[in-house]
C-alpha positions in Angstrom: -0.2 -0.1 0.1 1.0 3.8 -0.6 2.3 5.5 2.6 1.0 8.9 3.1 1.9 11.7 5.8 -1.0 11.9 8.3 -1.6 14.1 11.3 -3.3 12.5 14.2 -4.9 14.6 16.5 -5.8 13.5 20.1 -7.5 14.8 23.0 -7.6 12.8 26.2 -10.5 14.0 28.7 -9.8 10.9 31.1 -6.5 11.4 32.4 -6.6 7.7 33.6 -6.4 6.7 30.1 -3.1 8.2 29.3 -1.2 5.0 30.2 -3.4 3.1 27.1 -2.7 6.0 25.1 1.0 5.7 25.2 0.7 2.0 24.7 -0.7 2.4 21.5 1.6 5.2 20.2 4.3 2.7 21.4 2.8 0.0 19.4 2.6 1.9 16.3 6.1 3.7 17.0 7.7 2.7 13.8 5.3 4.8 11.6 5.6 8.1 14.0 7.7 10.8 12.7 7.3 13.0 15.8 4.5 13.8 18.4 3.9 16.8 20.5 1.7 16.7 23.6 0.5 19.8 25.5 -1.4 19.5 28.9 -4.3 21.9 29.0 -4.8 22.1 32.8 -7.4 24.7 32.8 -9.5 22.5 31.0 -8.4 19.2 32.4 -7.4 17.6 29.3 -3.9 16.8 27.1 -3.9 17.7 23.4 -1.5 15.4 21.5 -0.6 15.7 17.9 1.2 12.8 15.9 2.7 13.1 12.6 2.7 9.7 10.9 4.4 8.1 7.6 2.1 5.1 7.0 -0.7 3.6 4.9 -4.1 4.6 5.5 -5.0 1.5 6.7 -2.4 1.6 9.5 -3.4 5.4 10.5 -6.9 4.5 10.4 -6.5 1.2 12.8 -4.6 3.3 15.3 -7.2 6.3 15.1 -9.8 3.6 15.7 -8.1 1.8 18.5 -7.8 5.5 20.2 -11.2 6.4 19.6 -12.6 3.4 20.9 -10.9 4.3 24.4 -13.1 5.9 26.8 -12.2 9.3 27.3 -9.9 9.7 24.4 -11.1 11.4 20.9 -8.8 11.1 17.7 -9.0 12.2 14.0 -6.6 12.1 11.2 -6.1 14.2 8.3 -4.1 13.0 5.2 -1.8 14.5 3.0 -3.2 14.2 -0.6 -0.1 12.1 -1.9 
């Protein structure tokens, strides 16, 4: 499959789920180019941006696993090529 650049936006609203998020990111580490996380203490959430270089199925799988985790939201944006 063709690899594309993707940005995965993650919002963690349940801080008890941070360990699960990190486990999933570690599982997909070979596809991750970089990541930036920011705690937004005033709102009680963490916001994470992950840049990936992978096929769309791989990005979708990670996004889906994250999104199925209670208290976690995830969305992906893909490059056109």
